[in-house]
N, C-alpha and C positions, 0 to 999 in steps of 0.2 A: 588513346591507346586501347582502352577497353572496347570501344566501338569498332576499331580496326580488327581486333582479335575476334570479336563476335562475327564480323563479316567473313573473316577467313574460316571460322568454324562452320558457318552456314554453307560456304562453298564446299568445304570438305564433306559436310553432311549430304549436300545435294549430289556430289560426285559419288558418294557411297550408295545413295539411293539409286542412282542411275546404273551403277555397276550391278547392284542387287537385282534390279528389274531386268537387266540384260541377261544375267545368269539364270534368273528365274524363267525367262522366256526360252532358254536353250534346252530346258528339260522337256520330257514328254509328259503330257498331262492326260490322265485317264478319263476324266469326265468330259464327255463331248461338249463342245462349246468352248472348251479351253484348247490350248495349243497342242498339236500333235507333231511329231517329226519321226517318220519311220526311217531307219537306217538304210543305206545303200551299200553297194560293193565298195565304194571309195570312202565310206564313212564308218569309222570304227568307234564313234561316240567319244573319241578322245580318251579311251581307256589306256591304262598304263600297265605294261608288263604281262607276262604269261606264266602260268604255272609250270613247274619243271617238267611235268609229264605231258605237256602239250607243246609241240614244236610249231614254228612259223607255218602260216597257211600254205606255203608252197609245197610242204611235205607234212601235212597234218597227221598227227597220231593221237589216238585216244585209247587209253588202257593198253598202250603198246601196239595198237593196231592202226593201219593206214586207212583213211577214208577212201572208199571205192564206189563210184557211182554204179548203179545197177539199172536194168531195163525199166523204162518208164511206161506205165499203162494208163495213167490217169489223164483224161482230156484236159486241155488248157482252160476250159470254162468252169472248172471246179476250184473254188476258193477254199483253201485249207487254213483254218485258224487254230493255233495252238496256244493254250493258256497255261501259264506256269507262275511260279513265285521264286524270288531270288534265292531262297534257301535250298531250292532243288536244282539250281543251275548246274552244279557239278555232278550230282548223283543221277539226275534224270535227263537233262538236256544233252549232256555228253553222250549218254547211251543212245538217245534218239538220233543225234547227229551221226553217230557211227552206223546206225542201222537204217530204219525206214525213211529218214530224211534224204538218204542217198537215192531214193526212187522218185524224188520230186525235183523239178526245176526250182532253183532258189526263189525266184520271184512269184512262185505259186503258193508259198508258205508264208504266213503272217503270224509272228510270235508276239504275244502280249505278256509282259511281266510287270513286276512292281518295284524293282530296284536293281542295283548294280553290284550287289555282293557276289563274290565268285565271278568277277567280270571277265576272267580269261576265257570262259566258255562263250560269253556274249561276244567278245572280240573275235573269237574264231568263227562264230556264226556270221557276223557282219562281214568279215574278211572273205567268207565263202559266198557272200551275196544275199544272205537271208535277211528278210525284213524283221527287225526287232523294234517294238515300241515299248518304252518304259513308262508306265502310267504313274499317276500320283495316288493310286489306290492303296489302302492299308496293306502293309507287308506281312500278311498272314493268310491262313487258309480258312478263315471264318466266313459266315454268310455275307456280311457287308462287303468284304473284299472281293469275294467271288462275284457278287452282283455287279460291283463296280467294274471289274475287269471284263465281265461279259458284256456290259454296256459299251466298253471300249471296242471290243471285238466287232460288235454290230455296227458301231459308228464308222469304223475303218472300212468295213465291207460296203456300207452305203455310199461311201465316196467313189467306189469303183464298181458299183453294182452292175452297170450296163455291160461290163466285160466278163461277167461270170453268171452262169445259169444256176449254179449251186453254191450254197454256203455250207461247209462242213466243219464242225467244231470238234476238237479233241483236247482232252486233258493230257498233262505231261507224263502220266503213268500208263498211256495207251500205246500199243504198237498198231500202226495202220497198214493193213494189207491192201496196197493200192490196186492190185490186179483184181481182187474180188470186189472192191468198192466200185471200180470202173465198170465192171460187168453188171453189178446191181443197178447202178444209176442209169446205165444204157437201156435197161428194161423199164424205165419210168420216164414218161413224157415230161420234160423239164418246163414245158409251157403250161402245165397244170400246177395246182397248189399241193405240195407234198411236205409232210413233216415226218421224218424217218428216224427211228432210234429204238433203243431197248427200254421197255417199261419194267422197272425194278420191283414193283410191289407184288407180293405173293398172289398167285392164281389170277393175275391180271385184274385184280379188284380195283376199280377206279377210286381216286381220292375225292372225298366229298368236302366241298367248301361249307364252312359253318355260316350261320345266319349273319354274323357280324361282317364277314368278308363279302357275302353275297349282296348285302344291301348297298355296298359301294359300287356295284356293277349295274349299269342301266340295261335293262332287257337282256339278261343273260340267256344264252342259248341252251344251257344245261346247268345242273348244279354239281355234277360229278365230272371228273376229267382224268385222263391219263397223261403221262409226261415221259419224255426220254431222259434217262439218266445222263448227267452231264459229261460222262466219259466220252461218248461219241454220239453225234446226231447231225443230220443234214436237213436243210430247208431249201426248197426251190425258190427261185427269184420271184415268180408271181405271188407266192405267199408272203415273201419278205416285203414286197411292195405294200401289201395290205397291213403289214406289221410296222411300217415305218413310224407311224405316230406313237407307237408304244415302245419301240426299241431304239430309235435313233436319238442321238444327243443324250441328255440327262434323263430321258424318259424311262429307260429301262431300270436304272438304279432307283428312280423315284417310285416306280411301280413295285419294285422289290421291297422298299421301305414302307410303302403304304400297306401292303398285304402281309408283310413279315414272313415271306416264304423264300425258299432257296431259289437260286437262279434258274435251275432246270424246271422247277415246279412253276415258276412264273411264266416261262415259255409255254409250257403245256396249258396253263390256265388261260392265258390270253388267246392262244390258238383255238382251244376247244370250247371254253366257256363264253368268251366274248365274241369270237369270230365264227365259231361253229364248225371248224374243220377237225379232222381226226388224226391221231397219231397212227402211223403205219409201224406196227411193232415188228422188230427184226430179231430173230432168235440167234443169229450168228454174230452178234456183238456181245462180247464177254467182258464183264467188269469184275473188279475185286469183290463185289457183292455176291458173286457166284462161286461155286466150288470149281476152281480152275484145274486142279490136279486130276479131276475125273474126266477131262476132255480126252477123247481118244486121239492118238497121234495122227491117224488117218483123217480126222475131221479138222485138224488145225489149218490145213491149206485152204479150207473153205470159209474161214472166218473173215469178216470185214475188219474187225479190230479185237484186240485182247489186252487185258491188263495184268497186273500182278498184285498180290496182297501180302507180300513177305515170303520167306523161304518155305513156309508151310502151305502157301496157297498160290501156286504158280503152275504154269503149264509144264508138263513132263514130256521129254522126248527120248527115244532110244539112244541117240547120239547127242551129247551135250558138251558145250564149251566149259572148260574148267572155271570154277569160281563165278559162274553165271547165276547170280542170285535172283535175277528177275526172269530168266528164261528167254529174254529178248535176243541175246546173242545167238543162242542155239536155234531159236525160231527163224531168225534172219538167215542163218546158214541152211535151214531146211528149205526156205523159199528161194534163196539165191546161192546155191552150192558153188557157183563160180567165183564167189568172193574169195580172194587169195588168203586172207587171214583165217578162213574157215578150215583150210587144209594145212596150216602151219604145224610143224612138229609140236606135239604136246598141247595142241589147241583143244582137242576133243577127247572125251572119255565115254566109254559105254556104260550105261546104267545097269 
């Protein structure tokens, strides 16, 4: 009797292990070499339910406003990677979905996150056809998590690299002006090695590696380097080919941990110190590290991207959407005045 019970228990245990392995495999894993699964239009990740303020995808509403596609300027060979975290799904991803994501074909955008909290937004994104990858990276905004998710971004790009001439990364607090980005990239030969972004340190002073870090690099090309802040940067395919041994798979995260630098600094270090290429510093990328309220409204239309840093540090426009704490709604209406909700009664106020 005891032996029979033991056999039954073993079978139950094996069944439990099998189910666990199956469920484990259905998740998206952030470290390359583990399993990925990007969502498709027909795949809602099995999410359940919608928030009350979001209606079904056939008539999607966010903040009481209907999604409306706008004119698309960005060439199809530009891969857009958007990094976020689950705690910002509602506050940030909803805002982006309502605004500049409407200027992109769904299959051109690739979102990497770290969990399914506030999953109604993720469900709306997937129902609209956007690619969402949920990684196994730590669910926070610290260095290790950012390095992990950045490694996922690069690994996903390398899978389809031959289809895209450019890889452009954005954080979830950035508004991308696709028209200006398209014009800028068109003036740069994508067959050459380009590393493009905004260098955040004062007066353009390069960051200098200490002797401890330098001794880990064989034949460094230099000891000082610049790097593009993680808010927005673009890298051309020829340079990404040279970076594959550093950025693909688990290599990016491993390099981050080896040098104990942030993800954006690691990118600059590898490109400039190890490979010897230079950052092309772009002044019309604006992050929360800058004084955004001082940007003249006439200059806003010429920005590649812009961020916000709270109600006291965001762009200001003569005509603003009510309760627009980020400035993104008002900025979207400046760029695309044909959007219907921009002209709705009580939508805008004069500053």
